[in-house]
CHARMM-style PDB file with segment names, atoms N, HN, CA, C and O in Angstrom:
ATOM      1  N   MET     1       0.841  -1.179   0.000  1.00  0.00      PROA
ATOM      2  CA  MET     1       0.000   0.000   0.000  1.00  0.00      PROA
ATOM      3  C   MET     1       0.886   1.242   0.000  1.00  0.00      PROA
ATOM      4  O   MET     1       1.895   1.294   0.703  1.00  0.00      PROA
ATOM      5  N   LEU     2       0.504   2.233  -0.787  1.00  0.00      PROA
ATOM      6  HN  LEU     2      -0.316   2.191  -1.358  1.00  0.00      PROA
ATOM      7  CA  LEU     2       1.265   3.469  -0.897  1.00  0.00      PROA
ATOM      8  C   LEU     2       0.899   4.424   0.235  1.00  0.00      PROA
ATOM      9  O   LEU     2      -0.266   4.571   0.607  1.00  0.00      PROA
ATOM     10  N   SER     3       1.922   5.056   0.759  1.00  0.00      PROA
ATOM     11  HN  SER     3       2.868   4.937   0.457  1.00  0.00      PROA
ATOM     12  CA  SER     3       1.657   6.098   1.744  1.00  0.00      PROA
ATOM     13  C   SER     3       1.320   7.380   1.000  1.00  0.00      PROA
ATOM     14  O   SER     3       1.512   7.467  -0.213  1.00  0.00      PROA
ATOM     15  N   ARG     4       0.826   8.358   1.712  1.00  0.00      PROA
ATOM     16  HN  ARG     4       0.670   8.287   2.697  1.00  0.00      PROA
ATOM     17  CA  ARG     4       0.468   9.628   1.096  1.00  0.00      PROA
ATOM     18  C   ARG     4       1.699  10.285   0.482  1.00  0.00      PROA
ATOM     19  O   ARG     4       1.619  10.822  -0.622  1.00  0.00      PROA
ATOM     20  N   ARG     5       2.826  10.251   1.171  1.00  0.00      PROA
ATOM     21  HN  ARG     5       2.891   9.814   2.068  1.00  0.00      PROA
ATOM     22  CA  ARG     5       4.065  10.856   0.681  1.00  0.00      PROA
ATOM     23  C   ARG     5       4.540  10.188  -0.602  1.00  0.00      PROA
ATOM     24  O   ARG     5       4.948  10.873  -1.540  1.00  0.00      PROA
ATOM     25  N   GLU     6       4.493   8.859  -0.654  1.00  0.00      PROA
ATOM     26  HN  GLU     6       4.161   8.303   0.109  1.00  0.00      PROA
ATOM     27  CA  GLU     6       4.906   8.138  -1.855  1.00  0.00      PROA
ATOM     28  C   GLU     6       3.981   8.441  -3.028  1.00  0.00      PROA
ATOM     29  O   GLU     6       4.434   8.546  -4.168  1.00  0.00      PROA
ATOM     30  N   LEU     7       2.690   8.583  -2.752  1.00  0.00      PROA
ATOM     31  HN  LEU     7       2.322   8.498  -1.825  1.00  0.00      PROA
ATOM     32  CA  LEU     7       1.732   8.902  -3.802  1.00  0.00      PROA
ATOM     33  C   LEU     7       2.007  10.290  -4.382  1.00  0.00      PROA
ATOM     34  O   LEU     7       1.967  10.478  -5.598  1.00  0.00      PROA
ATOM     35  N   ILE     8       2.285  11.251  -3.517  1.00  0.00      PROA
ATOM     36  HN  ILE     8       2.318  11.098  -2.529  1.00  0.00      PROA
ATOM     37  CA  ILE     8       2.587  12.612  -3.982  1.00  0.00      PROA
ATOM     38  C   ILE     8       3.886  12.617  -4.787  1.00  0.00      PROA
ATOM     39  O   ILE     8       3.969  13.274  -5.824  1.00  0.00      PROA
ATOM     40  N   LYS     9       4.895  11.894  -4.317  1.00  0.00      PROA
ATOM     41  HN  LYS     9       4.827  11.360  -3.474  1.00  0.00      PROA
ATOM     42  CA  LYS     9       6.158  11.814  -5.055  1.00  0.00      PROA
ATOM     43  C   LYS     9       5.944  11.198  -6.431  1.00  0.00      PROA
ATOM     44  O   LYS     9       6.462  11.697  -7.430  1.00  0.00      PROA
ATOM     45  N   LEU    10       5.189  10.126  -6.477  1.00  0.00      PROA
ATOM     46  HN  LEU    10       4.769   9.721  -5.666  1.00  0.00      PROA
ATOM     47  CA  LEU    10       4.926   9.444  -7.738  1.00  0.00      PROA
ATOM     48  C   LEU    10       4.149  10.351  -8.700  1.00  0.00      PROA
ATOM     49  O   LEU    10       4.442  10.385  -9.896  1.00  0.00      PROA
ATOM     50  N   GLY    11       3.173  11.073  -8.186  1.00  0.00      PROA
ATOM     51  HN  GLY    11       2.935  11.045  -7.215  1.00  0.00      PROA
ATOM     52  CA  GLY    11       2.406  11.987  -9.021  1.00  0.00      PROA
ATOM     53  C   GLY    11       3.263  13.116  -9.564  1.00  0.00      PROA
ATOM     54  O   GLY    11       3.150  13.472 -10.737  1.00  0.00      PROA
ATOM     55  N   ALA    12       4.124  13.685  -8.719  1.00  0.00      PROA
ATOM     56  HN  ALA    12       4.216  13.396  -7.766  1.00  0.00      PROA
ATOM     57  CA  ALA    12       5.002  14.768  -9.167  1.00  0.00      PROA
ATOM     58  C   ALA    12       6.007  14.261 -10.196  1.00  0.00      PROA
ATOM     59  O   ALA    12       6.296  14.951 -11.174  1.00  0.00      PROA
ATOM     60  N   LEU    13       6.530  13.081  -9.986  1.00  0.00      PROA
ATOM     61  HN  LEU    13       6.295  12.520  -9.191  1.00  0.00      PROA
ATOM     62  CA  LEU    13       7.496  12.509 -10.916  1.00  0.00      PROA
ATOM     63  C   LEU    13       6.858  12.224 -12.271  1.00  0.00      PROA
ATOM     64  O   LEU    13       7.441  12.537 -13.309  1.00  0.00      PROA
ATOM     65  N   SER    14       5.677  11.640 -12.268  1.00  0.00      PROA
ATOM     66  HN  SER    14       5.203  11.386 -11.425  1.00  0.00      PROA
ATOM     67  CA  SER    14       5.028  11.329 -13.546  1.00  0.00      PROA
ATOM     68  C   SER    14       4.582  12.602 -14.263  1.00  0.00      PROA
ATOM     69  O   SER    14       4.693  12.685 -15.486  1.00  0.00      PROA
ATOM     70  N   GLY    15       4.086  13.585 -13.534  1.00  0.00      PROA
ATOM     71  HN  GLY    15       3.997  13.517 -12.540  1.00  0.00      PROA
ATOM     72  CA  GLY    15       3.682  14.841 -14.151  1.00  0.00      PROA
ATOM     73  C   GLY    15       4.854  15.592 -14.757  1.00  0.00      PROA
ATOM     74  O   GLY    15       4.744  16.137 -15.855  1.00  0.00      PROA
ATOM     75  N   SER    16       5.970  15.624 -14.051  1.00  0.00      PROA
ATOM     76  HN  SER    16       6.060  15.181 -13.159  1.00  0.00      PROA
ATOM     77  CA  SER    16       7.145  16.311 -14.594  1.00  0.00      PROA
ATOM     78  C   SER    16       7.707  15.547 -15.789  1.00  0.00      PROA
ATOM     79  O   SER    16       8.243  16.156 -16.715  1.00  0.00      PROA
ATOM     80  N   GLY    17       7.593  14.243 -15.779  1.00  0.00      PROA
ATOM     81  HN  GLY    17       7.158  13.748 -15.027  1.00  0.00      PROA
ATOM     82  CA  GLY    17       8.051  13.455 -16.924  1.00  0.00      PROA
ATOM     83  C   GLY    17       7.249  13.754 -18.180  1.00  0.00      PROA
ATOM     84  O   GLY    17       7.803  13.844 -19.275  1.00  0.00      PROA
ATOM     85  N   VAL    18       5.943  13.906 -18.013  1.00  0.00      PROA
ATOM     86  HN  VAL    18       5.493  13.832 -17.123  1.00  0.00      PROA
ATOM     87  CA  VAL    18       5.082  14.230 -19.156  1.00  0.00      PROA
ATOM     88  C   VAL    18       5.426  15.610 -19.700  1.00  0.00      PROA
ATOM     89  O   VAL    18       5.553  15.785 -20.912  1.00  0.00      PROA
ATOM     90  N   LEU    19       5.577  16.586 -18.818  1.00  0.00      PROA
ATOM     91  HN  LEU    19       5.474  16.444 -17.833  1.00  0.00      PROA
ATOM     92  CA  LEU    19       5.914  17.944 -19.262  1.00  0.00      PROA
ATOM     93  C   LEU    19       7.285  17.985 -19.920  1.00  0.00      PROA
ATOM     94  O   LEU    19       7.466  18.660 -20.933  1.00  0.00      PROA
ATOM     95  N   LEU    20       8.240  17.276 -19.361  1.00  0.00      PROA
ATOM     96  HN  LEU    20       8.093  16.727 -18.538  1.00  0.00      PROA
ATOM     97  CA  LEU    20       9.582  17.256 -19.929  1.00  0.00      PROA
ATOM     98  C   LEU    20       9.580  16.629 -21.314  1.00  0.00      PROA
ATOM     99  O   LEU    20      10.248  17.127 -22.221  1.00  0.00      PROA
ATOM    100  N   GLY    21       8.845  15.555 -21.482  1.00  0.00      PROA
ATOM    101  HN  GLY    21       8.302  15.152 -20.745  1.00  0.00      PROA
ATOM    102  CA  GLY    21       8.758  14.911 -22.789  1.00  0.00      PROA
ATOM    103  C   GLY    21       8.105  15.803 -23.828  1.00  0.00      PROA
ATOM    104  O   GLY    21       8.521  15.827 -24.987  1.00  0.00      PROA
ATOM    105  N   GLU    22       7.081  16.537 -23.411  1.00  0.00      PROA
ATOM    106  HN  GLU    22       6.743  16.517 -22.470  1.00  0.00      PROA
ATOM    107  CA  GLU    22       6.393  17.442 -24.329  1.00  0.00      PROA
ATOM    108  C   GLU    22       7.317  18.580 -24.757  1.00  0.00      PROA
ATOM    109  O   GLU    22       7.366  18.927 -25.937  1.00  0.00      PROA
ATOM    110  N   LYS    23       8.039  19.155 -23.818  1.00  0.00      PROA
ATOM    111  HN  LYS    23       7.999  18.874 -22.860  1.00  0.00      PROA
ATOM    112  CA  LYS    23       8.951  20.254 -24.142  1.00  0.00      PROA
ATOM    113  C   LYS    23      10.144  19.756 -24.952  1.00  0.00      PROA
ATOM    114  O   LYS    23      10.666  20.491 -25.792  1.00  0.00      PROA
ATOM    115  N   ALA    24      10.579  18.537 -24.717  1.00  0.00      PROA
ATOM    116  HN  ALA    24      10.156  17.941 -24.035  1.00  0.00      PROA
ATOM    117  CA  ALA    24      11.725  18.001 -25.461  1.00  0.00      PROA
ATOM    118  C   ALA    24      11.398  17.893 -26.942  1.00  0.00      PROA
ATOM    119  O   ALA    24      12.233  18.229 -27.781  1.00  0.00      PROA
ATOM    120  N   THR    25      10.208  17.433 -27.276  1.00  0.00      PROA
ATOM    121  HN  THR    25       9.530  17.159 -26.595  1.00  0.00      PROA
ATOM    122  CA  THR    25       9.843  17.335 -28.686  1.00  0.00      PROA
ATOM    123  C   THR    25       9.720  18.719 -29.317  1.00  0.00      PROA
ATOM    124  O   THR    25      10.081  18.910 -30.478  1.00  0.00      PROA
ATOM    125  N   GLU    26       9.207  19.683 -28.549  1.00  0.00      PROA
ATOM    126  HN  GLU    26       8.913  19.527 -27.606  1.00  0.00      PROA
ATOM    127  CA  GLU    26       9.103  21.057 -29.058  1.00  0.00      PROA
ATOM    128  C   GLU    26      10.493  21.641 -29.304  1.00  0.00      PROA
ATOM    129  O   GLU    26      10.716  22.286 -30.328  1.00  0.00      PROA
ATOM    130  N   LEU    27      11.417  21.425 -28.390  1.00  0.00      PROA
ATOM    131  HN  LEU    27      11.236  20.901 -27.558  1.00  0.00      PROA
ATOM    132  CA  LEU    27      12.769  21.946 -28.548  1.00  0.00      PROA
ATOM    133  C   LEU    27      13.500  21.276 -29.716  1.00  0.00      PROA
ATOM    134  O   LEU    27      14.262  21.926 -30.431  1.00  0.00      PROA
ATOM    135  N   LEU    28      13.268  19.992 -29.901  1.00  0.00      PROA
ATOM    136  HN  LEU    28      12.649  19.464 -29.319  1.00  0.00      PROA
ATOM    137  CA  LEU    28      13.897  19.300 -31.024  1.00  0.00      PROA
ATOM    138  C   LEU    28      13.390  19.832 -32.360  1.00  0.00      PROA
ATOM    139  O   LEU    28      14.165  19.990 -33.304  1.00  0.00      PROA
ATOM    140  N   SER    29      12.105  20.105 -32.439  1.00  0.00      PROA
ATOM    141  HN  SER    29      11.476  19.977 -31.672  1.00  0.00      PROA
ATOM    142  CA  SER    29      11.571  20.640 -33.694  1.00  0.00      PROA
ATOM    143  C   SER    29      12.106  22.046 -33.959  1.00  0.00      PROA
ATOM    144  O   SER    29      12.375  22.396 -35.108  1.00  0.00      PROA
ATOM    145  N   LYS    30      12.263  22.855 -32.912  1.00  0.00      PROA
ATOM    146  HN  LYS    30      12.045  22.572 -31.978  1.00  0.00      PROA
ATOM    147  CA  LYS    30      12.840  24.188 -33.087  1.00  0.00      PROA
ATOM    148  C   LYS    30      14.302  24.097 -33.504  1.00  0.00      PROA
ATOM    149  O   LYS    30      14.758  24.895 -34.322  1.00  0.00      PROA
ATOM    150  N   ALA    31      15.039  23.143 -32.957  1.00  0.00      PROA
ATOM    151  HN  ALA    31      14.669  22.495 -32.292  1.00  0.00      PROA
ATOM    152  CA  ALA    31      16.443  22.978 -33.316  1.00  0.00      PROA
ATOM    153  C   ALA    31      16.590  22.547 -34.777  1.00  0.00      PROA
ATOM    154  O   ALA    31      17.491  23.011 -35.476  1.00  0.00      PROA
ATOM    155  N   GLU    32      15.713  21.669 -35.229  1.00  0.00      PROA
ATOM    156  HN  GLU    32      14.981  21.292 -34.661  1.00  0.00      PROA
ATOM    157  CA  GLU    32      15.755  21.243 -36.622  1.00  0.00      PROA
ATOM    158  C   GLU    32      15.425  22.408 -37.563  1.00  0.00      PROA
ATOM    159  O   GLU    32      16.049  22.556 -38.614  1.00  0.00      PROA
ATOM    160  N   ALA    33      14.450  23.226 -37.185  1.00  0.00      PROA
ATOM    161  HN  ALA    33      13.944  23.106 -36.331  1.00  0.00      PROA
ATOM    162  CA  ALA    33      14.099  24.386 -38.010  1.00  0.00      PROA
ATOM    163  C   ALA    33      15.243  25.389 -38.045  1.00  0.00      PROA
ATOM    164  O   ALA    33      15.496  26.003 -39.082  1.00  0.00      PROA
ATOM    165  N   ALA    34      15.927  25.559 -36.939  1.00  0.00      PROA
ATOM    166  HN  ALA    34      15.721  25.061 -36.097  1.00  0.00      PROA
ATOM    167  CA  ALA    34      17.053  26.491 -36.893  1.00  0.00      PROA
ATOM    168  C   ALA    34      18.221  25.973 -37.721  1.00  0.00      PROA
ATOM    169  O   ALA    34      18.948  26.764 -38.321  1.00  0.00      PROA
ATOM    170  N   ALA    35      18.409  24.677 -37.763  1.00  0.00      PROA
ATOM    171  HN  ALA    35      17.818  24.034 -37.275  1.00  0.00      PROA
ATOM    172  CA  ALA    35      19.507  24.104 -38.539  1.00  0.00      PROA
ATOM    173  C   ALA    35      19.265  24.275 -40.041  1.00  0.00      PROA
ATOM    174  O   ALA    35      20.220  24.345 -40.815  1.00  0.00      PROA
ATOM    175  N   GLN    36      18.006  24.341 -40.456  1.00  0.00      PROA
ATOM    176  HN  GLN    36      17.230  24.284 -39.828  1.00  0.00      PROA
ATOM    177  CA  GLN    36      17.693  24.485 -41.867  1.00  0.00      PROA
ATOM    178  C   GLN    36      17.841  25.917 -42.354  1.00  0.00      PROA
ATOM    179  O   GLN    36      17.934  26.150 -43.559  1.00  0.00      PROA
ATOM    180  N   ARG    37      17.864  26.867 -41.452  1.00  0.00      PROA
ATOM    181  HN  ARG    37      17.789  26.678 -40.473  1.00  0.00      PROA
ATOM    182  CA  ARG    37      18.010  28.270 -41.846  1.00  0.00      PROA
ATOM    183  C   ARG    37      19.436  28.548 -42.292  1.00  0.00      PROA
ATOM    184  O   ARG    37      20.369  27.807 -41.982  1.00  0.00      PROA
ATOM    185  N   THR    38      19.567  29.613 -43.009  1.00  0.00      PROA
ATOM    186  HN  THR    38      18.809  30.215 -43.261  1.00  0.00      PROA
ATOM    187  CA  THR    38      20.891  30.014 -43.456  1.00  0.00      PROA
ATOM    188  C   THR    38      21.679  30.561 -42.277  1.00  0.00      PROA
ATOM    189  O   THR    38      21.096  31.136 -41.359  1.00  0.00      PROA
ATOM    190  N   PRO    39      23.008  30.387 -42.290  1.00  0.00      PROA
ATOM    191  CA  PRO    39      23.796  30.934 -41.188  1.00  0.00      PROA
ATOM    192  C   PRO    39      23.727  32.455 -41.196  1.00  0.00      PROA
ATOM    193  O   PRO    39      23.719  33.082 -42.255  1.00  0.00      PROA
ATOM    194  N   GLY    40      23.679  33.028 -40.025  1.00  0.00      PROA
ATOM    195  HN  GLY    40      23.685  32.518 -39.165  1.00  0.00      PROA
ATOM    196  CA  GLY    40      23.582  34.462 -39.896  1.00  0.00      PROA
ATOM    197  C   GLY    40      22.152  34.981 -39.923  1.00  0.00      PROA
ATOM    198  O   GLY    40      21.938  36.193 -39.907  1.00  0.00      PROA
ATOM    199  N   PHE    41      21.168  34.084 -39.963  1.00  0.00      PROA
ATOM    200  HN  PHE    41      21.342  33.099 -39.976  1.00  0.00      PROA
ATOM    201  CA  PHE    41      19.768  34.493 -39.957  1.00  0.00      PROA
ATOM    202  C   PHE    41      19.407  35.033 -38.580  1.00  0.00      PROA
ATOM    203  O   PHE    41      19.670  34.382 -37.568  1.00  0.00      PROA
ATOM    204  N   TYR    42      18.815  36.200 -38.536  1.00  0.00      PROA
ATOM    205  HN  TYR    42      18.602  36.729 -39.358  1.00  0.00      PROA
ATOM    206  CA  TYR    42      18.406  36.833 -37.287  1.00  0.00      PROA
ATOM    207  C   TYR    42      16.956  37.265 -37.441  1.00  0.00      PROA
ATOM    208  O   TYR    42      16.683  38.227 -38.159  1.00  0.00      PROA
ATOM    209  N   PRO    43      16.010  36.579 -36.786  1.00  0.00      PROA
ATOM    210  CA  PRO    43      14.586  36.829 -37.050  1.00  0.00      PROA
ATOM    211  C   PRO    43      14.126  38.238 -36.688  1.00  0.00      PROA
ATOM    212  O   PRO    43      13.122  38.701 -37.228  1.00  0.00      PROA
ATOM    213  N   LEU    44      14.817  38.927 -35.803  1.00  0.00      PROA
ATOM    214  HN  LEU    44      15.633  38.551 -35.364  1.00  0.00      PROA
ATOM    215  CA  LEU    44      14.379  40.262 -35.412  1.00  0.00      PROA
ATOM    216  C   LEU    44      14.681  41.307 -36.475  1.00  0.00      PROA
ATOM    217  O   LEU    44      14.184  42.430 -36.387  1.00  0.00      PROA
ATOM    218  N   ASN    45      15.488  40.962 -37.482  1.00  0.00      PROA
ATOM    219  HN  ASN    45      15.892  40.050 -37.554  1.00  0.00      PROA
ATOM    220  CA  ASN    45      15.777  41.898 -38.564  1.00  0.00      PROA
ATOM    221  C   ASN    45      14.696  41.893 -39.642  1.00  0.00      PROA
ATOM    222  O   ASN    45      14.688  42.764 -40.512  1.00  0.00      PROA
ATOM    223  N   ASP    46      13.800  40.937 -39.593  1.00  0.00      PROA
ATOM    224  HN  ASP    46      13.808  40.229 -38.886  1.00  0.00      PROA
ATOM    225  CA  ASP    46      12.710  40.893 -40.579  1.00  0.00      PROA
ATOM    226  C   ASP    46      11.774  42.071 -40.354  1.00  0.00      PROA
ATOM    227  O   ASP    46      11.467  42.401 -39.208  1.00  0.00      PROA
ATOM    228  N   PRO    47      11.314  42.711 -41.426  1.00  0.00      PROA
ATOM    229  CA  PRO    47      10.416  43.869 -41.276  1.00  0.00      PROA
ATOM    230  C   PRO    47       9.116  43.537 -40.537  1.00  0.00      PROA
ATOM    231  O   PRO    47       8.567  44.398 -39.850  1.00  0.00      PROA
ATOM    232  N   GLU    48       8.617  42.304 -40.667  1.00  0.00      PROA
ATOM    233  HN  GLU    48       9.063  41.605 -41.225  1.00  0.00      PROA
ATOM    234  CA  GLU    48       7.364  41.974 -39.976  1.00  0.00      PROA
ATOM    235  C   GLU    48       7.553  41.831 -38.470  1.00  0.00      PROA
ATOM    236  O   GLU    48       6.569  41.709 -37.741  1.00  0.00      PROA
ATOM    237  N   ASN    49       8.790  41.843 -37.988  1.00  0.00      PROA
ATOM    238  HN  ASN    49       9.590  41.942 -38.580  1.00  0.00      PROA
ATOM    239  CA  ASN    49       9.070  41.755 -36.557  1.00  0.00      PROA
ATOM    240  C   ASN    49       9.499  43.100 -35.967  1.00  0.00      PROA
ATOM    241  O   ASN    49      10.052  43.143 -34.868  1.00  0.00      PROA
ATOM    242  N   GLN    50       9.251  44.184 -36.681  1.00  0.00      PROA
ATOM    243  HN  GLN    50       8.802  44.149 -37.573  1.00  0.00      PROA
ATOM    244  CA  GLN    50       9.658  45.512 -36.217  1.00  0.00      PROA
ATOM    245  C   GLN    50       8.485  46.477 -36.302  1.00  0.00      PROA
ATOM    246  O   GLN    50       7.690  46.435 -37.241  1.00  0.00      PROA
ATOM    247  N   ILE    51       8.394  47.340 -35.312  1.00  0.00      PROA
ATOM    248  HN  ILE    51       9.040  47.375 -34.549  1.00  0.00      PROA
ATOM    249  CA  ILE    51       7.374  48.379 -35.292  1.00  0.00      PROA
ATOM    250  C   ILE    51       8.070  49.700 -34.976  1.00  0.00      PROA
ATOM    251  O   ILE    51       8.855  49.781 -34.032  1.00  0.00      PROA
ATOM    252  N   TYR    52       7.784  50.718 -35.756  1.00  0.00      PROA
ATOM    253  HN  TYR    52       7.146  50.652 -36.523  1.00  0.00      PROA
ATOM    254  CA  TYR    52       8.305  52.058 -35.486  1.00  0.00      PROA
ATOM    255  C   TYR    52       7.283  52.805 -34.646  1.00  0.00      PROA
ATOM    256  O   TYR    52       6.093  52.822 -34.959  1.00  0.00      PROA
ATOM    257  N   SER    53       7.763  53.421 -33.577  1.00  0.00      PROA
ATOM    258  HN  SER    53       8.730  53.408 -33.323  1.00  0.00      PROA
ATOM    259  CA  SER    53       6.872  54.089 -32.645  1.00  0.00      PROA
ATOM    260  C   SER    53       7.521  55.385 -32.175  1.00  0.00      PROA
ATOM    261  O   SER    53       8.544  55.813 -32.708  1.00  0.00      PROA
ATOM    262  N   VAL    54       6.911  55.996 -31.175  1.00  0.00      PROA
ATOM    263  HN  VAL    54       6.079  55.648 -30.743  1.00  0.00      PROA
ATOM    264  CA  VAL    54       7.399  57.252 -30.620  1.00  0.00      PROA
ATOM    265  C   VAL    54       7.402  57.144 -29.103  1.00  0.00      PROA
ATOM    266  O   VAL    54       6.445  56.649 -28.508  1.00  0.00      PROA
ATOM    267  N   CYS    55       8.480  57.609 -28.478  1.00  0.00      PROA
ATOM    268  HN  CYS    55       9.258  58.011 -28.961  1.00  0.00      PROA
ATOM    269  CA  CYS    55       8.568  57.662 -27.017  1.00  0.00      PROA
ATOM    270  C   CYS    55       7.793  58.896 -26.542  1.00  0.00      PROA
ATOM    271  O   CYS    55       7.998  59.999 -27.047  1.00  0.00      PROA
ATOM    272  N   LEU    56       6.914  58.698 -25.578  1.00  0.00      PROA
ATOM    273  HN  LEU    56       6.748  57.801 -25.168  1.00  0.00      PROA
ATOM    274  CA  LEU    56       6.088  59.810 -25.093  1.00  0.00      PROA
ATOM    275  C   LEU    56       6.397  60.154 -23.637  1.00  0.00      PROA
ATOM    276  O   LEU    56       5.516  60.618 -22.913  1.00  0.00      PROA
ATOM    277  N   GLN    57       7.643  59.931 -23.200  1.00  0.00      PROA
ATOM    278  HN  GLN    57       8.359  59.553 -23.788  1.00  0.00      PROA
ATOM    279  CA  GLN    57       7.984  60.233 -21.813  1.00  0.00      PROA
ATOM    280  C   GLN    57       8.223  61.720 -21.594  1.00  0.00      PROA
ATOM    281  O   GLN    57       8.240  62.183 -20.453  1.00  0.00      PROA
ATOM    282  N   CYS    58       8.404  62.465 -22.664  1.00  0.00      PROA
ATOM    283  HN  CYS    58       8.390  62.089 -23.591  1.00  0.00      PROA
ATOM    284  CA  CYS    58       8.499  63.925 -22.575  1.00  0.00      PROA
ATOM    285  C   CYS    58       7.813  64.504 -23.806  1.00  0.00      PROA
ATOM    286  O   CYS    58       7.214  63.759 -24.583  1.00  0.00      PROA
ATOM    287  N   ASN    59       7.889  65.807 -23.995  1.00  0.00      PROA
ATOM    288  HN  ASN    59       8.376  66.412 -23.365  1.00  0.00      PROA
ATOM    289  CA  ASN    59       7.183  66.404 -25.132  1.00  0.00      PROA
ATOM    290  C   ASN    59       7.995  66.395 -26.422  1.00  0.00      PROA
ATOM    291  O   ASN    59       7.529  66.928 -27.429  1.00  0.00      PROA
ATOM    292  N   THR    60       9.199  65.805 -26.433  1.00  0.00      PROA
ATOM    293  HN  THR    60       9.578  65.372 -25.615  1.00  0.00      PROA
ATOM    294  CA  THR    60      10.029  65.784 -27.633  1.00  0.00      PROA
ATOM    295  C   THR    60       9.517  64.769 -28.655  1.00  0.00      PROA
ATOM    296  O   THR    60       9.516  65.055 -29.853  1.00  0.00      PROA
ATOM    297  N   GLY    61       9.089  63.604 -28.210  1.00  0.00      PROA
ATOM    298  HN  GLY    61       9.090  63.372 -27.237  1.00  0.00      PROA
ATOM    299  CA  GLY    61       8.568  62.573 -29.114  1.00  0.00      PROA
ATOM    300  C   GLY    61       9.657  61.898 -29.926  1.00  0.00      PROA
ATOM    301  O   GLY    61       9.589  61.874 -31.155  1.00  0.00      PROA
ATOM    302  N   CYS    62      10.653  61.354 -29.261  1.00  0.00      PROA
ATOM    303  HN  CYS    62      10.708  61.374 -28.263  1.00  0.00      PROA
ATOM    304  CA  CYS    62      11.776  60.700 -29.949  1.00  0.00      PROA
ATOM    305  C   CYS    62      11.313  59.432 -30.661  1.00  0.00      PROA
ATOM    306  O   CYS    62      10.522  58.672 -30.103  1.00  0.00      PROA
ATOM    307  N   PRO    63      11.787  59.190 -31.881  1.00  0.00      PROA
ATOM    308  CA  PRO    63      11.402  57.966 -32.603  1.00  0.00      PROA
ATOM    309  C   PRO    63      12.102  56.746 -32.000  1.00  0.00      PROA
ATOM    310  O   PRO    63      13.252  56.828 -31.567  1.00  0.00      PROA
ATOM    311  N   THR    64      11.397  55.623 -31.979  1.00  0.00      PROA
ATOM    312  HN  THR    64      10.463  55.557 -32.331  1.00  0.00      PROA
ATOM    313  CA  THR    64      11.956  54.364 -31.490  1.00  0.00      PROA
ATOM    314  C   THR    64      11.587  53.251 -32.458  1.00  0.00      PROA
ATOM    315  O   THR    64      10.571  53.320 -33.149  1.00  0.00      PROA
ATOM    316  N   LYS    65      12.425  52.230 -32.496  1.00  0.00      PROA
ATOM    317  HN  LYS    65      13.250  52.174 -31.935  1.00  0.00      PROA
ATOM    318  CA  LYS    65      12.141  51.035 -33.289  1.00  0.00      PROA
ATOM    319  C   LYS    65      12.029  49.876 -32.316  1.00  0.00      PROA
ATOM    320  O   LYS    65      12.993  49.549 -31.623  1.00  0.00      PROA
ATOM    321  N   VAL    66      10.857  49.252 -32.259  1.00  0.00      PROA
ATOM    322  HN  VAL    66      10.075  49.518 -32.822  1.00  0.00      PROA
ATOM    323  CA  VAL    66      10.581  48.158 -31.335  1.00  0.00      PROA
ATOM    324  C   VAL    66      10.645  46.852 -32.106  1.00  0.00      PROA
ATOM    325  O   VAL    66      10.056  46.722 -33.179  1.00  0.00      PROA
ATOM    326  N   LYS    67      11.370  45.877 -31.547  1.00  0.00      PROA
ATOM    327  HN  LYS    67      11.848  45.982 -30.675  1.00  0.00      PROA
ATOM    328  CA  LYS    67      11.452  44.551 -32.180  1.00  0.00      PROA
ATOM    329  C   LYS    67      10.569  43.582 -31.409  1.00  0.00      PROA
ATOM    330  O   LYS    67      10.547  43.587 -30.178  1.00  0.00      PROA
ATOM    331  N   ILE    68       9.839  42.746 -32.153  1.00  0.00      PROA
ATOM    332  HN  ILE    68       9.858  42.742 -33.153  1.00  0.00      PROA
ATOM    333  CA  ILE    68       8.914  41.800 -31.550  1.00  0.00      PROA
ATOM    334  C   ILE    68       9.413  40.383 -31.794  1.00  0.00      PROA
ATOM    335  O   ILE    68       9.738  40.015 -32.923  1.00  0.00      PROA
ATOM    336  N   TYR    69       9.472  39.591 -30.728  1.00  0.00      PROA
ATOM    337  HN  TYR    69       9.209  39.890 -29.811  1.00  0.00      PROA
ATOM    338  CA  TYR    69       9.907  38.199 -30.826  1.00  0.00      PROA
ATOM    339  C   TYR    69       8.900  37.342 -30.081  1.00  0.00      PROA
ATOM    340  O   TYR    69       8.718  37.500 -28.873  1.00  0.00      PROA
ATOM    341  N   GLU    70       8.252  36.445 -30.787  1.00  0.00      PROA
ATOM    342  HN  GLU    70       8.400  36.317 -31.768  1.00  0.00      PROA
ATOM    343  CA  GLU    70       7.248  35.531 -30.256  1.00  0.00      PROA
ATOM    344  C   GLU    70       6.121  36.281 -29.547  1.00  0.00      PROA
ATOM    345  O   GLU    70       5.657  35.861 -28.487  1.00  0.00      PROA
ATOM    346  N   GLY    71       5.688  37.387 -30.139  1.00  0.00      PROA
ATOM    347  HN  GLY    71       6.065  37.728 -31.000  1.00  0.00      PROA
ATOM    348  CA  GLY    71       4.555  38.120 -29.622  1.00  0.00      PROA
ATOM    349  C   GLY    71       4.856  39.077 -28.495  1.00  0.00      PROA
ATOM    350  O   GLY    71       3.939  39.716 -27.979  1.00  0.00      PROA
ATOM    351  N   ALA    72       6.117  39.202 -28.090  1.00  0.00      PROA
ATOM    352  HN  ALA    72       6.862  38.682 -28.509  1.00  0.00      PROA
ATOM    353  CA  ALA    72       6.488  40.110 -27.000  1.00  0.00      PROA
ATOM    354  C   ALA    72       7.588  41.038 -27.468  1.00  0.00      PROA
ATOM    355  O   ALA    72       8.348  40.715 -28.381  1.00  0.00      PROA
ATOM    356  N   VAL    73       7.665  42.186 -26.839  1.00  0.00      PROA
ATOM    357  HN  VAL    73       7.048  42.449 -26.097  1.00  0.00      PROA
ATOM    358  CA  VAL    73       8.706  43.155 -27.182  1.00  0.00      PROA
ATOM    359  C   VAL    73      10.053  42.620 -26.719  1.00  0.00      PROA
ATOM    360  O   VAL    73      10.205  42.210 -25.569  1.00  0.00      PROA
ATOM    361  N   ALA    74      11.036  42.627 -27.627  1.00  0.00      PROA
ATOM    362  HN  ALA    74      10.913  42.961 -28.561  1.00  0.00      PROA
ATOM    363  CA  ALA    74      12.362  42.126 -27.281  1.00  0.00      PROA
ATOM    364  C   ALA    74      13.336  43.271 -27.119  1.00  0.00      PROA
ATOM    365  OT1 ALA    74      14.510  43.046 -26.826  1.00  0.00      PROA
TER     366      ALA     74
END
């Protein structure tokens, strides 16, 4: 019979194993895609990953170029 502590350990171990396996396949697919790209490829230099904006912290309105990577500002 399993004790409560052993059951919790087993559940945590199996859950982390599932998550690790899922992330491992995702990382492998990203690595394969990166290997197929040309050397020197930098995704933030693509025009679709850049937004031109204006800084509004003062009344000058300085121009800024914002780079977007995976949906977030980089």
